[in-house]
N, C-alpha and C positions, 0 to 999 in steps of 0.2 A: 504494500500500500504506500509506503514512504517513497518508493521509486516512482510511482505514478504521480505523486504530488511534486516531487523534486524536479522531474524532467520539465514539466511546463514552467515551473518557476525559473529554472535555469535558462530555458529558451526565451522566456520573457525578459530576463535580465540581459541576455546577449542582444536581443532586439532593441531594448531601450538604450543600451550603451552604444549601439551602432547608430541609432538615430540622434543621439545627443549631440553629435557634431553639427548637425543641421539645425537643431533647436538652439535658439539663443538663450541659454541659461545665464542670466545676468548675475553671476556671482564671482567673487574674487578668485576663487580656486580655479575656475575655468579660464579666467583671463591669464593667470600665472602659467597655467599649463600651455596656453596658446603661445606665450612668450618663450617658454622652454622648448616648444616644438617649432620655433622659428616662424610662427605665423604672426608676425609683428603688427600687420595692419589690422587684423581682426582683434588682436589683444588691445591695441590702442583704442579702437572704437569702443570696445566693451568697457575699458577702464574709464574713458571719458564719460560714458553713460553712467557708470557707477559713481563718478565724482559728482555728476549733476544730481543723482538721487540722494547721495550721502556726502555732502560737502564737508562734514565734520570728521569723516573717517580718514585719518592720516595714512593708513595702509594703501588706500587707493592711489594717493599721490606718490607714495614711495614706489609702488610697482609700475606706475606710469613712467616715472623717471628711470627705473631699471629697464623698462622696455625701450625707451629712447637711447639708453646707454648701449644696449645690444645692437640697435639699428646703426648707431654711429660707429661702433666697433666693426661691424660687418662692412660698412662703407669704406672705412679708413684702411684696414689691413686684414686680409683673410688669415695671414699667419699669426697676427696678434690675437685674432679671435680664437684660433685653435689653442694658443697658449693660455688664454683666459679660461677656456673651457677645461683644459687640463688642470689648471690651478683650482678651479671650482670643484672638480671631482676629488682632488687631493684633500681639499678642505672638508668636504662632506665625509670622505672616508675617515679623516682624522677625528671629526666630531663623533662619528659612529663608534669608533674604537674607544674613545674616551667615555662615551655613554656605557659601553659594555663593561669597561673596567670598573666603573663606579657601582655596578650592580652587585 
């Protein structure tokens, strides 16, 4: 019985996640994910809409600035962009290992 229930739920989850790219879910997480996946124009539009909705939320401004940073970095120097991505990955790995060590 559990199999019958879990299969449609799994199928529904896959379908919803596939269609979520086309649906404009106006949240900060989606905008950040768009920036990370190098869809800067979509992220910029979404972040500007979020700023109009919530002008007091400083995170929206921060991530809009980060989005502009990545656009400028891409325009200026592709090799510099690769270097920055590598450093970002190292920083993330370092933070994860520190978190694991504190457990």
